[in-house]
C-alpha positions in Angstrom: 3.7 -31.6 15.0 0.4 -32.6 13.5 -1.9 -34.7 16.0 -2.7 -38.0 14.8 -6.5 -38.9 15.1 -8.1 -42.6 15.3 -11.6 -43.3 14.8 -13.4 -45.9 15.0 -10.9 -47.7 16.7 -11.1 -51.6 16.9 -8.6 -54.6 18.2 -6.7 -54.7 15.3 -6.9 -51.5 13.7 -8.7 -48.1 13.3 -11.6 -47.3 10.7 -10.0 -43.9 10.0 -6.6 -42.0 10.6 -6.1 -38.7 10.4 -2.9 -36.8 10.3 -2.5 -33.1 9.4 -4.9 -32.6 6.3 -5.0 -36.6 5.1 -7.3 -39.1 6.0 -6.8 -42.9 5.6 -9.6 -45.3 5.8 -9.1 -48.8 6.2 -10.3 -51.4 4.0 -14.0 -51.7 4.1 -16.1 -54.4 3.1 -19.6 -55.4 2.8 -21.9 -54.7 5.9 -23.9 -57.8 4.5 -21.9 -60.2 2.4 -24.6 -62.4 0.9 -25.0 -59.7 -1.9 -23.7 -59.7 -5.4 -20.4 -57.4 -6.4 -22.5 -54.6 -7.3 -24.6 -54.6 -3.7 -21.2 -55.1 -1.8 -19.9 -52.3 -4.2 -22.7 -50.1 -2.9 -22.6 -50.7 0.4 -18.8 -50.2 0.8 -19.4 -46.9 -1.2 -21.9 -45.7 1.5 -19.6 -46.7 4.5 -16.9 -44.7 2.7 -19.1 -41.7 2.6 -20.3 -42.0 5.8 -16.6 -42.2 7.3 -15.1 -39.6 4.8 -17.9 -37.0 6.4 -16.9 -38.3 9.8 -13.9 -37.2 8.9 -14.6 -33.8 7.7 -14.0 -34.5 4.2 -15.8 -36.2 1.2 -15.4 -38.3 -2.1 -14.6 -34.9 -4.1 -11.2 -34.9 -1.9 -10.3 -38.3 -2.8 -6.8 -38.7 -3.2 -6.1 -42.5 -4.0 -8.4 -45.4 -4.2 -7.3 -49.3 -3.9 -9.5 -52.0 -4.7 -9.4 -55.4 -4.2 -11.7 -58.0 -5.9 -11.9 -61.8 -5.1 -12.8 -62.4 -9.0 -11.2 -59.8 -11.9 -14.3 -60.9 -13.8 -16.6 -58.7 -11.5 -14.0 -55.5 -12.8 -16.9 -54.5 -14.9 -20.0 -54.6 -12.7 -18.1 -53.2 -9.5 -16.9 -50.5 -12.1 -20.3 -49.6 -13.1 -21.1 -48.6 -9.5 -17.8 -47.0 -8.7 -18.0 -44.8 -12.2 -21.5 -43.5 -10.8 -20.3 -42.6 -7.4 -17.0 -41.1 -8.1 -16.8 -37.4 -8.4 -16.2 -36.8 -12.1 -14.2 -33.6 -11.8 -12.1 -35.5 -9.0 -11.1 -38.7 -10.0 -8.5 -40.2 -7.6 -5.4 -42.1 -8.8 -6.6 -45.9 -8.3 -5.4 -49.5 -8.5 -7.5 -52.4 -8.7 -6.3 -56.0 -8.5 -7.4 -59.8 -7.9 -6.9 -61.3 -4.2 -8.0 -63.5 -1.9 -10.2 -61.8 1.0 -10.7 -62.5 4.3 -13.8 -64.6 4.1 -15.2 -66.4 0.8 -18.5 -64.3 1.1 -16.4 -61.0 0.3 -16.0 -60.5 -3.3 -14.6 -56.6 -3.1 -12.9 -54.6 -0.3 -12.1 -50.8 -0.9 -9.7 -48.6 1.0 -8.9 -45.1 0.2 -7.0 -42.0 1.0 -8.5 -38.3 1.0 -7.3 -34.8 1.8 -9.6 -32.8 4.2 
C-alpha cells in the first residue's frame, strides 16, 4: 500500500498531499492580497512552483488545475498570466469558475493535481 505524505500541515489542512505518484495541492491564495488579479495570480503560481518542487515534480507534470475568481470579469487578465506560466507542451485539464472567496481582498485561488 502506498504511503501518504502530508506537507505543510496546518490546523485545518495540509498544503500538499502525496500518495504514490500523485500530488494534490490545496488551494493557494496570494501571500499579499493587496495586489490586483495579475499580481495575485503571479504570486500564487510562484507558490505552486515552489510547492511542486518540494514534492518532487513541476508544472510540466500538472494533471488538473482549478481556478476560482472573485469576479469572472478578471478571467482574461488572470489567463494572460496563467498562459505565460503554463508549459505549452503539457497543458493540464482546467476549470475556472466565479466564486466568493474567503476574504474580499482575495481575487483568485488556484489548486492543482500533478504527477511525480
